[in-house]
C-alpha positions in Angstrom: 100.2 38.4 71.6 98.4 40.9 73.8 99.6 44.5 73.4 101.1 46.1 76.5 98.8 48.7 78.1 100.3 52.1 78.2 100.9 53.6 81.7 102.0 57.0 80.4 98.8 58.7 81.7 99.3 57.3 85.2 103.0 58.2 85.5 103.9 60.0 88.7 106.1 62.9 87.7 108.9 64.1 90.1 107.7 66.8 92.5 108.7 68.1 95.9 106.6 66.2 98.4 107.4 68.3 101.6 107.0 72.1 101.5 108.6 73.9 104.4 107.7 77.4 105.5 108.7 79.8 108.4 106.5 82.6 109.8 108.0 86.1 110.0 109.1 87.4 113.4 106.4 90.0 113.3 103.2 90.4 111.3 99.5 89.8 111.3 97.6 87.4 113.6 97.1 84.9 110.8 99.4 83.4 108.2 98.4 81.9 104.9 99.8 79.3 102.5 98.7 78.8 98.9 99.9 75.3 98.0 99.5 76.0 94.3 101.8 79.0 94.5 104.3 77.2 96.7 104.3 74.1 94.4 104.8 76.3 91.4 107.9 77.9 93.0 109.3 74.7 94.3 109.0 72.8 91.1 109.3 75.6 88.5 106.0 74.5 87.1 102.6 76.2 86.8 99.9 74.8 89.2 96.5 76.4 89.0 94.9 77.5 92.2 91.7 75.7 91.3 92.8 72.4 92.7 91.6 70.4 95.7 94.9 69.3 97.2 95.4 66.1 99.2 97.6 66.8 102.3 99.1 63.8 104.2 99.8 65.9 107.3 101.4 69.1 108.6 104.2 69.4 111.2 104.5 72.5 113.3 107.7 73.4 115.2 107.7 76.3 117.6 110.3 77.9 119.9 107.5 79.1 122.1 104.7 77.2 123.9 101.2 77.9 122.6 98.5 76.5 120.3 98.1 76.4 116.6 94.7 76.5 114.9 94.6 75.3 111.2 91.8 76.3 108.9 90.8 75.5 105.3 88.0 76.4 103.0 84.7 74.5 103.8 84.6 71.0 102.4 81.0 71.4 101.3 78.9 71.3 98.2 78.2 75.0 98.8 81.8 76.0 98.5 82.3 73.7 95.5 79.3 75.1 93.6 80.1 78.7 94.5 83.7 78.4 93.3 82.6 76.8 90.0 79.8 79.3 89.3 82.1 82.2 90.1 84.9 80.8 87.9 82.5 80.2 85.0 81.1 83.7 85.2 84.7 85.1 85.4 85.6 83.1 82.3 82.5 84.3 80.5 83.4 87.9 81.2 87.0 87.4 80.0 85.9 85.5 76.8 83.5 88.3 75.9 86.3 90.8 76.2 88.7 88.7 74.2 86.3 87.7 71.5 87.9 90.2 69.0 91.4 89.9 70.4 92.0 86.3 71.4 95.8 86.5 70.8 96.3 88.8 73.8 95.0 86.1 76.3 97.7 85.7 79.0 99.4 82.3 79.0 99.1 81.9 82.8 95.6 83.3 83.2 94.0 81.6 86.2 91.1 82.0 88.5 92.6 83.0 91.9 90.7 84.0 95.0 91.5 85.0 98.5 90.6 82.7 101.4 88.8 85.3 103.5 88.8 89.0 104.3 92.0 88.9 106.4 93.8 87.2 103.5 92.5 89.8 101.1 93.7 92.6 103.4 97.2 91.1 103.5 97.3 90.3 99.8 99.0 87.4 98.1 102.3 89.2 98.9 101.8 88.1 102.5 101.6 84.4 101.6 104.3 82.2 103.2 106.7 80.9 100.5 108.8 77.7 100.4 111.9 77.6 102.6 115.2 76.0 101.6 117.3 74.9 104.6 120.4 76.7 103.2 119.1 79.0 100.5 116.5 81.0 102.4 112.9 81.7 101.4 112.0 81.4 97.7 111.6 84.5 95.6 108.0 85.0 94.4 106.9 85.2 90.8 103.8 86.8 89.6 100.7 85.5 91.5 97.8 88.0 90.9 94.3 87.7 92.2 91.4 87.5 89.8 89.1 90.5 89.4 85.6 91.0 88.2 84.5 94.2 86.4 80.9 95.3 87.0 79.4 98.0 84.7 77.3 100.7 86.3 73.6 100.8 85.2 73.3 104.6 85.2 73.7 104.9 81.4 77.4 105.8 81.6 80.4 103.8 80.4 81.7 103.6 84.0 82.5 100.3 85.8 84.1 99.2 89.0 86.4 96.3 89.8 86.3 93.8 92.7 88.5 91.0 93.9 87.1 87.8 95.2 87.2 86.1 98.6 85.9 82.5 99.0 84.0 82.8 102.3 82.4 85.3 104.6 80.4 88.4 103.7 81.3 90.8 100.9 84.3 92.8 102.1 84.0 96.5 101.6 87.5 97.3 103.1 90.2 97.9 100.6 92.6 95.0 100.3 96.4 95.2 99.6 95.5 96.2 96.0 93.2 99.0 97.1 90.1 97.1 95.8 87.1 95.9 97.7 86.1 92.2 97.5 83.0 90.2 96.9 82.3 86.7 98.4 81.9 83.6 96.3 79.4 82.0 98.7 77.4 85.2 99.2 77.2 85.7 95.4 76.1 82.1 94.9 73.5 82.3 97.6 72.1 85.5 96.1 71.8 83.9 92.6 69.7 80.9 93.7 66.1 80.3 94.4 64.8 79.6 97.9 63.0 76.5 99.2 59.3 76.6 99.6 58.3 77.9 103.0 56.4 74.7 103.6 57.1 71.4 101.8 54.6 70.1 101.1 52.6 73.3 100.9 49.1 71.9 101.6 45.6 73.3 101.8 44.4 74.3 105.3 41.7 71.7 105.3 43.8 68.8 104.2 43.4 67.2 107.7 39.6 67.7 107.7 38.7 64.1 107.1 36.2 63.5 109.8 32.6 64.5 110.6 29.5 64.6 108.4 30.9 67.0 105.7 34.6 66.5 105.5 36.6 68.7 103.2 39.2 65.9 102.5 36.5 63.5 101.6 38.8 61.2 99.6 40.6 60.3 102.9 37.3 60.3 104.8 35.9 57.5 102.6 38.4 55.2 104.4 37.6 56.2 108.0 37.0 53.1 110.1 35.3 54.6 113.2 38.2 54.9 115.6 40.7 55.4 112.8 43.2 58.1 113.7 43.9 59.2 110.1 42.9 62.8 110.7 45.3 63.0 113.6 48.1 61.5 111.7 47.4 64.0 108.9 47.6 66.8 111.4 51.1 65.7 112.3 52.1 65.3 108.7 51.0 68.9 107.9 52.4 70.6 111.0 55.7 68.7 111.5 58.9 68.1 109.4 57.7 70.4 106.6 60.4 73.0 107.0 64.0 72.6 105.8 66.4 71.6 108.6 68.4 74.7 107.9 67.4 78.4 108.0 66.6 80.3 104.8 65.3 83.6 103.8 61.5 84.0 104.2 61.2 80.9 106.5 59.5 83.1 109.1 62.6 83.8 111.1 65.7 84.4 108.9 65.8 87.7 107.0 68.7 86.8 104.7 70.1 83.9 102.9 72.1 81.7 105.3 74.6 79.4 103.5 77.3 77.8 105.6 80.6 79.7 105.1 78.7 82.9 104.0 77.8 86.0 105.9 75.3 84.6 108.4 75.8 80.9 109.0 79.0 79.4 110.3 80.7 82.4 108.6 84.2 82.1 107.2 86.7 79.3 106.9 86.4 75.7 108.2 88.2 74.6 111.3 90.5 71.8 110.3 92.6 71.0 113.4 94.2 72.4 116.6 97.3 71.3 118.4 99.0 72.5 121.6 102.7 72.9 121.9 104.1 72.7 125.4 107.5 73.9 126.7 109.8 70.9 127.1 111.7 72.5 129.9 108.9 74.3 131.7 110.5 77.7 130.9 108.6 79.5 128.2 111.6 81.3 126.7 113.5 78.0 126.4 110.7 75.8 125.3 110.6 74.0 122.0 108.0 71.7 120.7 106.7 69.8 117.7 103.2 68.8 116.9 101.5 67.0 114.0 98.4 68.3 112.4 96.1 65.7 110.7 95.9 65.5 106.9 92.9 66.0 104.7 91.9 67.8 101.5 92.3 71.5 101.1 90.1 73.2 98.5 92.1 75.6 96.3 95.2 74.6 98.3 94.6 77.4 100.8 95.6 77.0 104.4 95.3 79.5 107.3 97.3 79.1 110.6 96.6 81.1 113.7 99.1 81.0 116.6 98.1 81.8 120.2 98.9 83.5 122.4 101.4 85.7 120.5 101.6 85.2 116.7 104.2 87.9 116.2 106.8 86.0 118.3 106.0 82.4 117.3 108.6 82.0 114.5 106.9 78.8 113.5 108.4 76.3 111.1 105.7 74.6 109.1 106.2 71.5 107.0 103.3 70.4 104.7 103.6 66.8 103.5 101.8 66.2 100.2 100.7 63.0 98.6 102.3 61.6 95.4 99.9 61.3 92.5 99.4 61.7 88.8 98.6 65.4 88.7 102.1 66.6 87.9 103.4 64.6 90.8 100.6 65.2 93.3 97.4 63.6 94.4 94.7 66.3 93.8 91.7 67.0 91.7 90.3 70.0 89.8 87.9 72.1 91.9 85.3 71.4 89.1 85.3 67.8 90.2 85.1 68.4 94.0 
């Protein structure tokens, strides 16, 4: 008799599938949601931030007409590699410090980053928290950002601390904690080599395959009178030999230009936009509901901007998640993105 296959590993645990939020009556121009923080509160269970979350869709309800722009971290190999390299460097730093005192390692130690400079300025304390229809907004637990410590190279024992933002340039303005921030993508770009200026990088006389004393005599041996090989080689040498993206030392760009970094498509990725219209034609009495498409949200970070007046929007936001085997949700570690 065949043995029954265990399904324990694929069991879908109970988890809240719709997380609801409300924006404050006044505040900054952008609001942020950290799905890992919100799911940890709603389920009383620790979810690391380093998760690529699947979102079925988002519903936005407003008492004012206007538009909602929804952003996420870039869904690119650049962001994925930058996050992983930053996380592993942070882990290496921690492990070196804990080598002689491993017992003091915090139970909930986790690599947490801010989405962008505005998120860093507001701090995790400004994140929207889950809303109960009758119990109000959830009370936050500890949700601290990760920090790197960089020793000075002046021969002293001094060092400085920095927090981390995922995208954009390094942010010298103090955030909510009073610390400056460095960019994952900019750090990743600065740590990598550059493409060759020309690929292939060929000799200047590679196309010289004609005449009585050709330099490229190997090709010239196969000339057939009216053969256009030397003209074809000219095209091969002068066209399609530069990368289709700008990079430092390419003859134009003066700095690394990774998408999502400081100089190329800087910042977060535009996920979706919806327009909410007044149902009665009177702005003050208008009420509207719109659906934002689903997708995957790296690190579970969502940014929403309301126009024209964020401070009076009082948006109700409902995020529909997807059931799955990661403690009740469909998602994957950022290391597998």
